[in-house]
Phi, psi and omega in degrees: 000139179274129183228161170247121181288136175265347183209162171293129178234124180305121178085357182238315172160192183260171182294134178087002172281143170265113189231155177271114178234150178298149174312309185297313185296314182292317184281328182271333189236304193293315188287311186295330185268009178054037180268349187204153169245153174293133187281080171275171177298318184295314179292325175301315188290315177308302182311310185295319179297320181291318181293319181292319180293324177299314175295324171297327182287319180291321182286325180297314187292326178293319186296326185296328183298323190278351179285000000 
């Protein structure tokens, strides 16, 4: 099952990564502890938008230094 990690998980990956996890691990550990979301089309699109916003924020902050 593909999941999007909401936090760093030892042995699985880092926050924001799309990883393959076994069904049992995802359903019994990751989802109940709010460590991951199911990788649906909607959630994947939201992840992409968040990453773009973070990149834009980083670039925007750096350009202010030189003004």
